[in-house]
N, C-alpha and C positions, 0 to 999 in steps of 0.2 A: 444025170442032169436034173431029174425030178427031185432027187434028194437035196441037191444044192439049192433048188428053189424053195423048198420047205425050210431049210435052215436059215435062209436069209429073208424070210417073209416079214419078220418084225422090223427089219431094217428099213424097208420101203414103205411101211404102213404109217400113216400120219397119226400122231398121238392126239387122242380126244381130250385129255387133261394132263396136267403136269404130274409127273410121277413123284410121289412123296419120297423124300430121302430116307434111306434106312437109318434107324437109330444107331449111332456109332458109340463106341466105347470111349470113355474119357481118355483123351490122348495126353501125352506128356506136354509140359509147357513149352518145350523147345521144338515141337513138331508143328508143321504147317503154318508158320508165322509169316513168312515172306510172301505168301500167295494170296490170302484172302483179306487180311487186315493189316496192311503194311503201314497205314497212317497212324497207328497207335504205338506208343513205346512198349518195350518189353515188360517193364515193371507193372504197367496197368493190366496186362493179361495175366500176369502171375497172381494178382490179387482178386481175380474174378470169382474164385471159389470161396472167398472169405466174406464177401459183402454182396448186397444186391446190386444189380446192374443199374447205373444211373447215367444220365447224359454227361458225356465228357465235357469239361470246361474248354474254353478257348485256349489254344496252345500258348499264346503270349498275351497276358492281360495288360492293357494300356491304362495308365493313370487317368483319372477323370479330368483334372485341370489341364494337363498338356493337350488332351484331345480337344477340349473346348477352346483352348487358345488357338489351336491350329485352324479350326473352322470359324472362329470369331464369335461364337455364341456366348461364351463366358463374359466377355467385355460388354456385349450388348445387354445381357441380363444385369450386369453390374451397373451399367448406365441407367437402366430402368429403375433399379432399386434406389440408386442415389437421387434420381429425379423425384421419385415418390417420397423419399425422406425429406428432400428440400421443400416439396409442396406441403407435407404434413407439418413442417416447422411453423407455418403461418396459419394453420387451421384454427378457427375460433374454438375456445374451450366450451365444453358443455356445462350445464348447470345454471342456476340463477345468478344474475349479475347485480352488483350493488350500484347505487347511483353515483358514487364518487370514483368510479373506475371506467365509466363509459365515455368514449370519444367518438362522435358520429355513429352512435349505436353499437360500437364494437368494444369488446373487452381486450385488455392487454394479453399478450401471449404468455402463457404460464412458463415458469422456469423448468429447465430440463430438456427443452427442444433441441438446443445446440449440443447438449451432451448426448442425446440419442443419436444424432447424426454423427457425432464423433465416435461413438461406440461402433457404428457400422463401418466407418473407415478403418478403425483400429482392427476389427476382426478380419477384414479382407487383407489388410497389409501384413498382419502377423502371420496369416496362413501362407503367405508367399515369400517369407523371409529367405528361404533356401533357393528360391528361383529368381535370380536378379532380373532376368528379362521380363518375367511376368510382373515383378515388383515395379519396374519402371513403366510398364504398360499401364498399371493401375494408377500410378502417379499422373500419367498423361490423361488418363480417363477422368481424374478428379477435376480437371480444369473447367470443363463445361458446366457441370452441376453447381460447382462453387461460384462460378461467375454469375449464374442465374440467381444464386442465393444473395450475392452482393448487390445485384440489380434490384432485387425485391426489398432488401434492407434499405437501400438508398431511396427507393420510391416511397416506402412507408415512413422513413424518417424526415424527408424533406418538408412535408406540411407540418410536422410536429415541431421541428426546430425553428421554422420560420414563424410559428405562432407566437403572439405576445404572451400567451399563457405559460409558455415554457419557462420563462424567468419571472413569473409572478406568483410568489415572491422569489427573489434571487437566492435567498437563504431561508432555511426553516425558521419559524418564529413560534413563540409559545401558543399563539392563536392558531397557527397552521404548522404543527410539527411534522406532518406526513406529506409526501409528495402529492401534488394535484394530479388529476387524471392525465393531463398531457405529459407530465413528467413520468408517470407510471408507464405509459405506453412506450416512451422513448427508452426508459431503463430496461423494459422487457426486450425490446429489439436489440439493445446493446448487450443484453444477457446472452442472446443467441450467438453473437460474435465472440463474446468473452468465453463462453463455454467451449466453443469450437477451437479457440486459441489454446485452451488448456490441452486439448487433444494434440494440437500441433506441437506444443511443448513436450508432451510425453513421447511423441514419435520423432521429435527433432526435425520437423518438416519446415521448409521455407527459411532455414537459417542462413543459407548461402545461395548465391546466384548460380544457376545452371544454364550454360550457354545453349544446351540442346533443348531447352524448353521443358525439361522434366521437373524442375524445381517449382516450388510453390511460394516463392518469396513475394511476388506481387500480390498473390491472394492473401498472404499473411499480413503484409503492410496495409492492405485495404481493410482487413478485419480490425487491425489496431486503430486505423483511422475512424472506423465506425464507433468503436468504444470511446475514443478521445472526443469525438464530436458531441457525445452525450454528456460524459462526466466532467469534462473540463469546464464548461460554463457553470455547472452546478457546484463544483468544488471551488471555482473562482468566486462565486457569491459568498461562500462560507469564509474563504480566505480574506476577502475584503472586510467583512464584519469583524473577524478576529484581529486583523492587522490594526484596524482603527482603535480597538480597545487596548491592544498591547503597546502600541506607540504612545498612548496616553499615560502609560506607567512612568514615563520619564518626568512628568510633572508631579511633584509632591503635593500632598494635601495642604492647603492653606487654611489655617484656623483663624478666623477674623473676629472671634469673640473677645471679651474683655480680658484683663490680665489673668494669667493662670494662677489659681490658688490651690496649693497642695497642702492639705491639712493632715494631721496625724490620724491614722486609722482609715483614711480614704483609699480606695482602690481605683486606680485609673482605668478607664475603659478605652479600648483601642478602636479608633475609627478606621475601618477598612477603606482601601482605595476604591473609588467608584468603578474603575475598570475591573477590579477583582470581584466586586459585588455583581456586576453585569455578567462576568464570565461564569460565576457560580450558577447562575440561573440558565445560561444558554449552552454551556458546555455539554451537558447530557444530551440535549437535542441534537447538537452538531455531531456528537459521537455516534448516535444511532444513524444519522444521515450518511456519515462517511463510511460506516460499516456497510450500508446498502450500496453506496457508490463504488466501493473498492473491493467487492467480493470476488473479483476475478484476478488471476495472476498478472495479467497485462497492465492492470491499474496500480500495481504496487509501487512502481517508480513514480507515478504522479503523487501518490500518497506520501512517499518519502520526501519529495520536493516540497510539498506543502508543509510538512512538519519541520523540515530544516529551515524553511523561510520564517515560520512563526518563532522558532527557537532563537534564530539569529536576531530577529527584531526585538525579542525580549532581552537578549544579552546587551544589545546596543542601548536600549532604553534604560535599563537598570544600571549599567556601568556609567552612563553619562548623567545620571540623575543627581541634581545638586544635593550636597550633604545637608541633612536636617538633624540637628542635635536634639535628642529627646532624653531628658534626665528623669530617672525614676524617682518616686517619692523618697526623700531622705529621712534622717532621724527626727524625732519630735522636736529636739532643740533647734535643728536646722530649719525645720518647717515653721516653727514659731518665729524664727528670725526672718525668714522669707516673708511670712505673712505680715510681720510688723513693718518690714521695709515697704511692702506693697501698700499697707495702709497709709504710711507716711506719704508715699508718692501719690496715692489716690487723694489724700487731703489737699495736696498742692494743686492738683489739676482735677477739676470735676470730670466725671465720666461723660463720654459723648452720648451714651444711651442710658436711660434710667435702669437702675439695677433690677435684676429679675425678681427680687424679693417683693417688690411692689405688686407684681402680678401673680404672686403665689397664692394658692388657696389657703385660707386661714384654717389651721388645725386646732383641735381641742387643746386646752392648756395642759391636760394630763399627758399628751403625747409630744415629746420634743421633736423639733424639725430635724429631718435627716440632712446630713452634710451634703453639699453640692458635689456631684460626681465630676471627676477630672477626665477630660477627653484628650487622648493622646493619639496623634496620627500614626498609622502603621509605618514601620521602617522599611527601607529598601530591601533588607535581607528577608523580612517577613513576607513582603510582596514577591520576592524571588522564589521562596519556598512554596507560597500559594500558587504561583504561576506554574511551577514544576508539577505540583499535584494535579492541577486542572488540565494541563496538557497531557498528563499521563492517562487521562480518561479517554483520549482519542485513540483509535486503533493504530497499531504500528505495522510496518511491512512484515510479511511472514518470513520465517527463517529460510525458506527456499530462495528468496531474493537476498542473497548474502550481502552483496555490496550495499544495497539500500538499507538493509537491517543494521549493518555496522555503522553506516553514516548517521543514521538516526540515533543510535545508542551514544555515539560520540557527542552529538549535539545535546542530548539530554545530560550527559556527564558535564558538559560545559555550563549548563544552567545550574546544576547542583554545585559546581565549583564556584560560580559567581555568588551564590547565596552564602557560602562559607566565607568568601573573601569580604563581602559586604558586612557580614557579622563581625569579622575581625576589625574592620574599620570602625564599626559602631562601638565596640567594646574597648577600643584603643589597644588592641592586642598587637598592633604594629610596633608600639614603643617597647613592648616586652620581648618580642621575638627578634631574631636577627635575619640574616640572609637565608639561612637554612629553612626557617619557618616560612619565609616569603616564597621560596621556591616550592615548598610543599603545597602552599595554598594556591599557587598559580600553575600547578603542573598540568591540569586539564583545561586550561583556558588559553585562547588565542592571545598573543602579546598585545594587540591593539584593544582588546576588551579589558585586560587586567591593568593596562597602563594608566588610564585616568583614575582608577580606584587607588592604585599605589601612589600616584602623585598627590592625591587628596590626603591620604593617610600619613605620608611622610614629609612632604614639602610644606613649610609654613606659609609661604606665599604661593597659593595654588594658581596655576595657569592651565588652561585647556591645552590639549595636544595641538589643536588647530592654531592657537596663538603661538605656540613654540615653533610651529612650522611656518608661520607667517602667512597663513591663508585663512579664508573664512570657514566657519563651521560647516556651512552647506557644501562648500567645495570639497572639504576634507571628507565628509561622509559620502558624497557621491563618487569620489575618487578612490577611497580606501575602505569604506565600510559597506560595500554592496553585498558581501556574503563571506562565508568561511574561506573560500579559495582566494578571493581578492584580498582579504585581510592578511592571509598568509604570504601572498606575493609582496605586499607593501610593508610587512613587518620589519624587514631588515633596513630599508631606506628610512622609514619613519623612526625606528629605534636609533639609528646613527645620528639623525638630526637632533633628537631629544638628548642624546648623550652629549653632543656638542654644546647644547644650551646648558646642561647641568654642570659641565666642567668649568664653566665661567662663573658659577655661583659659589658662595662660601662653602668650604668643605666641612660641613657638619656631619655628625654620625649618620643621621637619616639620609643625607645626600649621598654619602659613601655607600650605604646599603642599597639604595635605589640604583646607583650607578653600576655596582657590581652585578646586581640582579639583571639589569638591562643588558649589560655586556654579554652575559651568558645566553640570554634569550636571542640577542642579535646573532651571536655565533652559531646558535642552533638553527636559526632561520636561514643563515647563509649556507649551511650544510644541506 
């Protein structure tokens, strides 16, 4: 009994400290796995002898973006970032200000603010391309900050657009070639919308209506409206000034001086049309202004519409300009005969005004007087080429706007074609060429533009197209010559009526050529 008590004495004795485990020998990797560290995989234990012990990573790593989407923190942070970017878009720039850019003590917003906001939107959307649910959530998240942006743009634009200084002057002038402070501020605000619309174009946002409210078409339309409210009045002022000068090209120069004296050895000097002279001084100023107004992609359609309107008005004015024969100086014998006849006619009737020789400065007897210069008005073909060169100074739509770019190129080709056709009329090339030459000259021209020039060149008794139709000139132009598309629609009907009139006239060679040419054009218009 005593022996049993001694053997079991340590069993009932409380332990004063934990017993240190005895150092064990390295065991095999497959021993004791399922008892002490069952939470770790087998392959992690097998590598413990080759590297230092490190905290084991989480068994299943969760991507950051889906986790943030589940608890809503990502969209909240994105809302804050977008709101901050919208606020920064209207922050006043630092640095000294010039006197010609301040409005109510504020400077215009510098360029690039809308592009910075667009870069933020682009980065967030491109990072979620593979997650359609998150992508649509970001689109819905854009509505609120962009609506705030539109409200701020409207609030800043309203006092500027309603100010009388916004259209003073309506178009740039040599005295004021640059925008005034009010126009600068309005253009800066339009730049925010225009730069943001470029991001919309790159990401193809707001191009269609989404019934679920995820699309941004209403936001896009509002941004386009902001740009239009600013640049349309400014471009309208330039258009009005250019239209006034181009329409005046229809009236040829009238020389009211005495009888024209063409002497041997004299070189005639050409008098340019007053409209061409005015355009030469104003076109560089207008070109710089239009480059500033149309620097954004959304304004390319407005630029194309302006150019097409100007080119069409030029075509109508030059095509309906009355023919003015200008004969170059002939041979010396012919010149002497002309001068002799003019002297005889001058002796029969005294001149209405005293000759200019009376008022000429007396020169020394050793220096003979210079012959008087002959002034010749510019021809319609020369004015057409000059107008083409001047309008080419204006900016054209970018190649990205394919439809607008092609339409403008076709209009410029038409102006170049009318210059060649007018030159053929001036040099009497119609009498030398036949129907094939006429078709070549009118290939790039609308039928209603080429028709009056062809009738003047071929028909001995010229009548206007309006007279052949039996209507007034004003009614004909308002009904058929409003633009390229309207002229194309009316080409078949007008051509058939003119053909009916020509068939009742004597069948001369010129009449036959015009009739065959017009039949081909009418058949093409019907197709």
